[in-house]
C-alpha positions in Angstrom: 108.1 8.8 139.0 110.7 11.1 137.0 112.1 14.1 138.6 112.5 17.1 136.5 115.6 19.5 137.1 113.9 23.1 137.3 117.2 24.7 137.3 118.2 23.4 133.7 114.3 24.9 132.8 114.6 28.1 134.5 118.2 28.7 132.8 117.0 27.6 129.3 114.1 29.6 129.9 116.4 32.8 130.7 118.6 32.3 128.0 115.9 32.4 125.2 114.4 35.4 126.9 117.7 37.4 127.1 118.4 36.3 123.2 115.0 37.7 122.3 115.4 40.8 124.2 118.4 41.8 123.1 119.2 40.8 119.5 116.8 43.3 118.0 118.8 46.1 119.2 122.2 44.5 118.0 120.6 45.0 114.4 119.1 48.3 115.1 122.2 50.1 115.5 122.2 53.4 114.0 125.1 55.4 112.8 126.1 58.7 115.0 125.4 61.6 112.8 125.3 63.5 115.6 128.6 63.8 116.1 129.4 64.8 112.8 130.8 68.5 112.6 130.0 69.5 108.9 126.2 70.2 108.1 126.6 68.8 104.6 128.0 65.4 105.9 125.7 65.5 108.6 123.1 65.8 106.4 124.5 63.3 103.9 125.0 60.7 106.8 121.0 60.8 107.8 120.0 60.6 104.2 122.2 57.2 104.2 120.5 56.0 107.3 117.3 57.2 106.6 116.9 57.1 102.8 113.8 59.2 101.8 110.6 57.7 100.8 109.5 57.6 97.3 106.1 59.0 96.4 103.2 56.3 95.4 101.6 57.0 91.8 98.6 58.8 92.3 96.4 55.9 91.1 98.5 52.7 91.7 96.7 49.8 90.0 93.9 51.7 88.4 94.2 51.8 84.7 93.8 55.3 83.7 91.9 54.4 80.2 89.4 52.9 82.0 87.6 55.9 83.0 87.5 55.4 86.5 87.6 58.8 88.7 88.4 58.7 92.5 85.6 60.3 94.4 87.7 61.5 97.2 90.6 62.7 95.3 89.2 66.2 94.9 88.3 66.2 98.9 91.8 65.2 99.7 93.6 68.1 97.5 91.1 70.6 99.2 92.1 69.2 102.6 95.6 69.4 101.9 95.5 73.0 100.3 93.5 74.1 104.0 96.4 72.5 105.7 99.0 74.1 104.2 97.3 77.7 104.4 97.2 76.8 108.4 100.0 79.7 110.1 101.9 77.8 112.8 103.9 80.5 114.0 101.4 83.4 113.9 
């Protein structure tokens, strides 16, 4: 009968858990933009850390010469216009 060392397995399992838990936080370190005094320098720091997303084309993957019209496009435009007119600070 073979005896298994439980201490070795426990230590290996604990090491694997620690590496899996703490490694992503080390890579996710963000610059400390909050400590910058100048407004424009702080804004450029945040822009560098979190670049603005580029907008997708309205009809990505659809050839405009095909004649296809999105049936939900007009409804989305009306909903967006209604949301812009909501008074949030009145």
